[in-house]
Every structure is written in structure tokens, then in C-alpha cells.
C-alpha positions as CSV (number, residue, x, y, z in Angstrom):
1,M,-103.0,-39.8,266.8
2,T,-100.7,-42.3,265.1
3,W,-97.5,-43.6,266.8
4,W,-95.2,-41.6,264.6
5,E,-97.2,-38.4,265.3
6,A,-96.7,-39.2,269.0
7,I,-93.0,-39.6,268.5
8,V,-92.8,-36.2,266.7
9,L,-94.7,-34.5,269.6
10,G,-92.5,-36.3,272.1
11,V,-89.4,-35.0,270.4
12,V,-90.9,-31.5,270.3
13,Q,-91.7,-31.7,274.0
14,G,-88.2,-32.9,274.9
15,L,-86.5,-30.3,272.8
16,T,-88.5,-27.3,274.0
17,E,-89.4,-28.0,277.7
18,F,-86.1,-26.7,279.2
19,L,-85.4,-24.0,276.6
20,P,-87.0,-20.6,277.1
21,I,-89.2,-20.9,274.1
22,S,-92.4,-22.6,275.5
23,S,-93.0,-26.3,275.0
24,S,-96.7,-25.9,275.4
25,A,-96.7,-23.4,272.5
26,H,-94.7,-25.8,270.3
27,L,-97.0,-28.7,271.1
28,R,-100.0,-26.5,270.3
29,I,-98.5,-25.4,267.0
30,V,-97.0,-28.7,265.8
31,G,-100.1,-30.6,266.9
32,D,-102.0,-28.5,264.4
33,L,-99.6,-29.3,261.6
34,V,-99.4,-33.1,261.8
35,P,-101.8,-35.0,259.6
36,G,-104.1,-35.8,262.5
37,G,-104.4,-32.1,263.0
38,G,-105.6,-30.2,266.0
39,D,-104.5,-29.1,269.5
40,P,-103.4,-32.2,271.5
41,G,-104.7,-30.4,274.6
42,A,-103.6,-29.3,278.0
43,A,-103.9,-32.8,279.4
44,F,-101.5,-34.3,276.8
45,T,-99.1,-31.5,277.4
46,A,-99.1,-32.0,281.2
47,I,-98.7,-35.8,281.0
48,T,-95.8,-35.6,278.5
49,Q,-94.1,-33.2,280.8
50,L,-93.8,-36.1,283.2
51,G,-91.2,-37.5,280.9
52,T,-89.1,-34.4,280.7
53,E,-89.4,-33.8,284.4
54,T,-88.3,-37.4,285.1
55,A,-85.1,-36.5,283.2
56,V,-84.7,-33.6,285.7
57,L,-85.0,-36.0,288.6
58,I,-82.3,-38.2,287.2
59,Y,-79.9,-35.4,286.2
60,F,-80.2,-33.5,289.5
61,R,-80.7,-36.6,291.7
62,K,-77.8,-35.8,294.0
63,D,-78.9,-32.2,294.5
64,I,-82.5,-33.2,295.0
65,W,-81.6,-35.9,297.6
66,R,-79.4,-33.5,299.4
67,I,-82.2,-30.9,299.6
68,I,-84.7,-33.5,300.8
69,R,-82.5,-34.8,303.5
70,A,-81.6,-31.3,304.7
71,W,-85.2,-30.2,304.7
72,F,-86.4,-33.1,306.8
73,G,-83.4,-32.7,309.1
74,A,-84.2,-29.1,309.8
75,L,-87.9,-29.8,310.7
76,P,-88.8,-29.1,314.4
77,V,-90.6,-32.4,314.6
78,G,-90.1,-36.0,313.3
79,P,-87.4,-38.6,313.7
80,W,-84.7,-36.4,312.0
81,R,-85.5,-33.2,313.8
82,G,-82.5,-31.1,314.8
83,T,-80.0,-33.0,312.7
84,V,-79.6,-30.1,310.3
85,P,-79.5,-26.3,311.2
86,R,-82.6,-24.5,310.1
87,N,-80.5,-21.9,308.2
88,D,-78.8,-24.7,306.2
89,P,-78.8,-23.6,302.5
90,D,-80.3,-26.9,301.3
91,A,-83.0,-26.9,304.0
92,R,-83.9,-23.3,303.0
93,M,-83.9,-24.3,299.3
94,G,-86.5,-27.0,300.2
95,W,-88.8,-24.4,301.7
96,Y,-88.3,-22.0,298.8
97,I,-89.2,-24.7,296.3
98,I,-92.4,-25.5,298.3
99,I,-93.4,-21.8,298.7
100,G,-92.5,-21.0,295.1
101,S,-94.8,-23.8,293.9
102,V,-97.9,-22.3,295.6
103,P,-98.7,-19.6,292.9
104,I,-98.9,-22.1,290.0
105,V,-101.2,-24.4,292.0
106,V,-103.5,-21.6,293.0
107,F,-103.7,-20.0,289.5
108,G,-103.9,-23.4,287.9
109,L,-107.0,-24.3,290.0
110,L,-108.6,-20.9,289.7
111,F,-108.3,-20.6,285.9
112,Q,-108.3,-24.3,284.9
113,D,-111.2,-23.9,282.4
114,A,-109.5,-21.0,280.6
115,I,-106.1,-22.6,280.6
116,E,-107.6,-25.7,278.8
117,T,-109.7,-23.7,276.3
118,S,-109.6,-20.0,275.6
119,L,-106.0,-19.3,276.6
120,R,-104.8,-21.8,274.0
121,H,-105.9,-19.5,271.2
122,L,-103.0,-19.1,268.8
123,Y,-103.2,-15.3,268.7
124,I,-102.7,-15.4,272.5
125,T,-99.8,-17.8,272.0
126,A,-98.1,-15.6,269.4
127,A,-98.5,-12.5,271.7
128,M,-96.9,-14.4,274.6
129,L,-94.1,-15.6,272.5
130,A,-93.2,-12.1,271.3
131,G,-93.9,-10.3,274.5
132,F,-91.9,-12.5,276.7
133,A,-89.1,-12.7,274.1
134,I,-88.7,-8.9,274.7
135,L,-88.8,-9.3,278.4
136,L,-86.2,-12.1,278.3
137,G,-83.9,-10.0,276.1
138,V,-84.2,-7.0,278.4
139,A,-83.5,-9.1,281.5
140,D,-80.5,-10.8,279.9
141,R,-79.1,-7.4,278.8
142,L,-79.7,-5.5,282.0
143,G,-79.5,-8.2,284.7
144,R,-76.4,-8.0,286.9
145,K,-75.8,-11.8,286.8
146,R,-73.9,-11.9,290.0
147,K,-76.0,-13.8,292.5
148,E,-75.7,-17.5,293.0
149,L,-78.4,-19.9,294.3
150,R,-76.9,-19.9,297.8
151,E,-78.1,-16.2,298.0
152,L,-81.7,-17.1,297.2
153,T,-84.2,-15.5,299.6
154,L,-87.8,-16.1,300.5
155,R,-88.9,-13.1,298.5
156,D,-87.0,-14.1,295.5
157,G,-88.3,-17.7,295.7
158,L,-91.8,-16.4,295.7
159,L,-91.2,-14.1,292.7
160,F,-89.7,-17.0,290.8
161,G,-92.9,-18.9,291.6
162,L,-95.1,-16.1,290.4
163,A,-93.1,-16.0,287.1
164,Q,-93.5,-19.8,286.8
165,S,-97.3,-19.5,287.1
166,L,-97.4,-17.4,284.0
167,A,-96.4,-20.5,282.0
168,L,-99.9,-21.7,282.4
169,V,-100.5,-19.7,279.3
170,P,-98.9,-21.3,276.2
171,G,-96.2,-19.1,274.7
172,V,-94.8,-17.8,278.0
173,S,-92.5,-20.8,278.8
174,R,-92.0,-22.1,282.3
175,S,-88.2,-21.9,282.0
176,G,-88.4,-18.6,280.1
177,G,-90.6,-17.0,282.8
178,T,-88.5,-18.1,285.7
179,I,-85.2,-17.4,284.0
180,T,-86.3,-13.9,283.1
181,M,-87.3,-13.3,286.7
182,G,-84.0,-14.6,287.9
183,L,-82.0,-12.4,285.6
184,L,-84.1,-9.4,286.7
185,L,-83.3,-10.2,290.3
186,G,-79.6,-10.3,289.5
187,Y,-78.9,-14.1,289.4
188,T,-76.4,-15.6,287.0
189,R,-77.8,-17.4,283.9
190,E,-76.9,-20.8,285.2
191,A,-78.3,-20.2,288.7
192,A,-81.6,-19.0,287.2
193,A,-81.7,-22.0,284.9
194,R,-80.9,-24.5,287.7
195,Y,-83.6,-23.1,290.0
196,S,-86.0,-23.1,287.2
197,F,-85.5,-26.8,286.8
198,L,-85.8,-27.5,290.5
199,L,-88.9,-25.3,291.0
200,A,-90.7,-27.0,288.1
201,I,-90.6,-30.5,289.8
202,P,-93.6,-30.2,292.2
203,A,-95.7,-28.3,289.7
204,V,-95.1,-30.6,286.7
205,F,-95.5,-33.8,288.6
206,G,-98.6,-32.5,290.4
207,S,-100.2,-31.3,287.2
208,G,-99.2,-34.4,285.2
209,F,-100.5,-36.9,287.8
210,Y,-103.7,-34.9,288.2
211,Q,-104.4,-35.2,284.5
212,L,-103.2,-38.8,284.4
213,L,-105.3,-40.0,287.3
214,G,-108.1,-37.6,288.0
215,A,-109.1,-35.5,284.9
216,D,-111.6,-36.6,282.3
217,P,-110.0,-36.7,278.8
218,A,-111.3,-34.1,276.5
219,P,-113.1,-35.1,273.3
220,G,-110.6,-35.8,270.6
221,A,-107.6,-36.0,273.0
222,P,-104.8,-38.4,272.1
223,G,-105.2,-41.9,273.4
224,A,-103.2,-43.5,276.2
225,G,-100.9,-45.4,273.9
226,A,-99.9,-42.3,271.9
227,T,-99.5,-40.2,275.1
228,A,-97.3,-42.9,276.6
229,I,-95.0,-43.0,273.5
230,A,-94.7,-39.2,273.5
231,T,-93.9,-39.2,277.2
232,V,-91.1,-41.8,276.8
233,V,-89.6,-40.0,273.8
234,A,-89.8,-36.7,275.7
235,F,-87.8,-38.2,278.6
236,G,-84.9,-39.3,276.4
237,V,-84.7,-36.1,274.3
238,G,-85.2,-33.9,277.4
239,F,-82.3,-35.5,279.3
240,L,-79.9,-34.7,276.4
241,V,-81.2,-31.1,276.2
242,I,-80.6,-30.5,280.0
243,I,-76.9,-31.3,279.5
244,A,-76.5,-29.1,276.5
245,F,-78.6,-26.2,277.8
246,L,-76.7,-25.8,281.1
247,K,-73.4,-25.7,279.1
248,I,-74.8,-23.1,276.6
249,V,-76.2,-20.7,279.2
250,S,-72.9,-20.6,281.2
251,T,-71.2,-19.3,278.0
252,Y,-73.7,-17.6,275.7
253,S,-76.5,-15.0,276.0
254,Y,-80.2,-15.8,275.5
255,M,-80.4,-13.6,272.4
256,P,-80.8,-16.5,269.9
257,F,-83.9,-17.6,271.9
258,V,-85.3,-14.1,271.9
259,V,-84.9,-13.9,268.1
260,Y,-86.4,-17.4,267.6
261,R,-89.5,-16.6,269.7
262,I,-90.2,-13.4,267.8
263,V,-89.8,-15.2,264.4
264,L,-92.0,-18.0,265.6
265,A,-94.7,-15.6,266.8
266,A,-94.7,-13.9,263.3
267,L,-95.0,-17.3,261.6
268,V,-97.9,-18.3,263.9
269,V,-99.8,-15.1,263.0
270,A,-99.0,-15.7,259.3
271,G,-100.1,-19.3,259.5
272,V,-103.4,-18.4,261.1
273,A,-104.0,-15.7,258.5
274,A,-103.2,-18.1,255.7
275,G,-105.5,-20.7,257.1
276,V,-102.7,-23.2,257.7
277,L,-103.2,-23.1,261.5
278,D,-106.5,-23.3,263.3
279,P,-106.5,-20.5,266.0
280,L,-109.0,-22.3,268.2
281,G,-107.7,-25.9,267.7
282,A,-109.6,-28.7,266.1
283,A,-109.2,-31.3,268.8
284,A,-108.7,-31.5,272.6
285,G,-109.3,-28.3,274.5
286,A,-111.1,-26.5,271.6
287,E,-114.6,-25.2,272.1
């Protein structure tokens, strides 16, 4: 992978990570279209997401620090014990994020081989893009959109987490899955989006650092230099997207994203049929 191809994929990651359109699907598709060709792989996707998730840490730094302090303060043991009531909203949010992160860890470990290989087939990606577009459209149309994050419950936090775990399959979208679940549960668009960002932090950093430090690179995977460039670019673009997206969802519906996903799914199927896209990938993660 050349440096400019890494920049292109970094821009793609930054633009799509927080929108309900699946960043992993876009990296899978665009990776096949750049001159180097081929699927950049699950490891490349996970590591570049460290860039966009760092943007989340910076943007939500005050919220995150408040939640961390409240969570430690509500613990029954430790130097800060008893300084915060156990029913404090921020303390409960800390627990909900931890519990909501469990499903994606469990499913990620159980189905790691499939996630890195067979589930990256472009026909599966197209099916997920279209199928979850319909679910998002229905949820946005029928959801009550009344509940705020302070009303989050343990059950809802776990359901958000189950929805997030579906994003292990390219085409689902981490934000798309969790936002869809939030809308179905009656949360406002902005509340669902904000919790989606916060819930992703443990999962993305866990997956990214696992791939960065512990996993063996797949044959044909992008090199460390290209991956680093893409990650830095993803951070810068992602930070700008967070600002814009939260403003958009507080005013407009998700219908443009629904239409975009369906159109993209159709283009993927057409591209595979025409031989422009390799359904199995020609590089990392392909077998």
C-alpha cells in the first residue's frame, strides 16, 4: 500500500466510522478499488479505528472523565469508596458501558476466524448494508424518541451492547446497530448517538491494541507505515465528523443514510457481478 492509498483509506475511515453506514464495509470496498487492490483486512480496520476513537476521547473528554470519577467514587472498595452515591447517573453509566461491552468481546473471540475471513465476503457486506438500512429506517420512523441518556437502564445498556456486537460483520455499522437499537428502545436520536460513541470506546481500543500488539499480520496486509498514516488521517477527519454528525442528528432524520446504504449495497452487487470488485478480497483476510 502506498502512502496516498493509506491517506485515502484514512479519510474513508474517518468519514464513515461515526455515520450509520459501516466504516468496515467502506474500507473493504474502497480497498478493492485502489490500485494496490484487495481487502486491507480486519487488523488494518481495527487499528485505524484507534484514530477515530481517539477523536471520541478528546471530544467527550469532560463526559468521560466525569463518568470515570463517579464510577470509582461509587465502588464499595478503594480509596475513593463512598464519595459518590451508587445510584449516581454517571456511576451507573460507567457500569452500563462495561456491561454493554461484554457481548462484542465474547462474540469477537468466539468468531474471530470467520470475522477475519468468510464474513468479509462482499455479498454478505451488501446484504448487511441493505438489511440494516431497512431496520434503521423503520426504527427512525416508529421510535418514540423521548428517552434521554439519564433514563438508561441495565437492560437497555445490554441491548445496546448486543446491537454493537453485530458490527463485527462488515456492512452492519457499529453506530448504525447501536443507534437503531436506541431508537427502537425509545431514545432520542442524539441520546442514541452519544451512547453509541461512549459504548464503542472499550471495544475499539481493546480490538485495536489487540491487533496492534498481539495478532500476527495476515499475508498481504498493509505495512506499519501505511497503517500509521491511515490512523492519523482517520483521527483528524473523524473529529470533524463527530461535530457535524451530532448537529445533524438533532435536526434531521436518518433517511438519507438509509437511502445511501441501499444504493451502496446495489452498487456492490453490481461491482461484483461486473468483475470490478473481488467478493473474497485479494489481500489480507482472504482465503
